[in-house]
N, C-alpha and C positions, 0 to 999 in steps of 0.2 A: 530746889535752892528757891527760896520765897524771893518774889519781886521786891524791889526798893519802895516804900510808902507812896512815894509820890507818883511813880509809874503805875502803880497799883491803882489809886485814885484816879488817875487820869484815863485808864482802861476802863474803870467802871462808868465813869463819865458819859465817855464813848457808846456803852453797851457791850464792848466785848468781853467784858469780864463781868457776871452778873452776881450778885451780892450773895454769899453763902456757897459760893463755888470753893469745894476744898481741892488743895493741890493734889493732883494724881501721883502716887509713889509707884514706881516700876522696881520691882527688885527681882534682877536674874540671877541665876546660879549657874556660874560659868565652869563649876568644878566637873570633870567628866567622872560620872559614876562607873563607867567600867573601861579605864583608859586603854587605847591601843598598846600602850608601852607597859601594860602592867607586868608581863612576862619578863620585861628588861629591868625591872628593879629588883629582881630576884638575885642580881649578881652575876648572871649569865653574861656571857661575852657573844659578841655578833661573830659567826662562823667564819665572815669573809673579812673581818679586821685584821689588817696586817701589824697590828699593834697588841692584839691580845694576848702577846707572850710576854710582854714587859711586864714586870712583877708590880711596877707602879701606876699601870694605866687600867681604868675603870671604863669599858664600853658606855657611852651615852647613846641617845636616842640618834644622833647623827650617825655612829657607827653602824647601826640597825638600819637605817634609811639609804645611806650612801654605800657602805661595802655591801650589804646583803649577805647572801650565801657564799660569795667569792666567786673565784674561778672554779669552773667545774672540772671534774679530774679528765674528762675526756677532751678536753681543750688545752690540755697542757702543750706546750711547745715541743714539737716533734724533734728539734735538734737537742733540745734538754734531754728528752726523754731516751733517745739515742745514747749519748753521753752516760747518762745515770744506768742503764741496762750494761753497757761496755764496762763502767766500775764495777758494778755487781756482779759480772762474770770474773774480772780480774782480783778483786777484793769481795769474797763472799761474807754474808754475815754469818755472825757467831751463832750459837744456842741463844735463846733468849732475847736476841735483837729482832726487833719487826721493823718492817717499812711501814711508815705512815704517811699519809697525804694530807697538805696544810692546803686549804681552799683560800686562806688570807694570801698565801705568798705564791700559790700556785707551784709550790715545790712538794719534794718527798723529803723527810728526815726520819732518821732511825733511832729507836726507842728501845731501851733495855727494860724490859718488863719485870725483871726481879730487883733491880736497882733505882730504877726511874731515871736513868742517864739519856742524854739524847745527843746526838750530832747529826749535822748537815750532810756529812760523808759517811760511808761505811766506816764502822768503828776500826775494820783492819786497814783502812787506809793510811797512809804515812802521814797525812796533813789533816786528819781527822782530830778536832777538837772536841773531846768529850766532855761536856757539863751537866751538872744538876738540872733537872727540868724546871721551868720557869714556875710551874704551878707549884711545885713542891717549895721553892724560894718563896713565893707570894705566902702561902700560907703559913711558913715559920715567921714571917715578917709581921703578919696579923695578930 
C-alpha cells in the first residue's frame, strides 16, 4: 500500500526514504501443495468418528484430528465384552451374519453379508432391530 503523498515528502526530506526507492512487493503462496488432509477429501470417513454411520454426516478435518482411529479393540470394556459373549451363546448368529467391531463406538454390531442389513444385537435376539446399513442408505440418497 503506497504512503500518503504528504508523509512520503516528509520522509524524503529527512533522508529516511531515498529518491527512486520502489516499494517492495512480497507475494506469498499460502496454498499447501501437498496438504496433509488430501486423503480426507476423497470422501473417506474417520474410523474413530462416532457419527460416520449417519447418512447426512461427512467427516471433516476435525473428525480425523479429534476421533482418530477410535477405541482399539483390545480396550473394549470387559463388562460389555462378557455380556456380548453371553448374548451370543444364548442367541447365536445365523449363517451369512458376521460380527463387526466399530472403533467409533467401541462396540460390536452384526452385519448380514448377503442383504447388507445390520443390528446392534444378534439378529436372533427378541429385541434386535434389523435395519438397512447406513452406507447403503447414504448411497441411495446421493
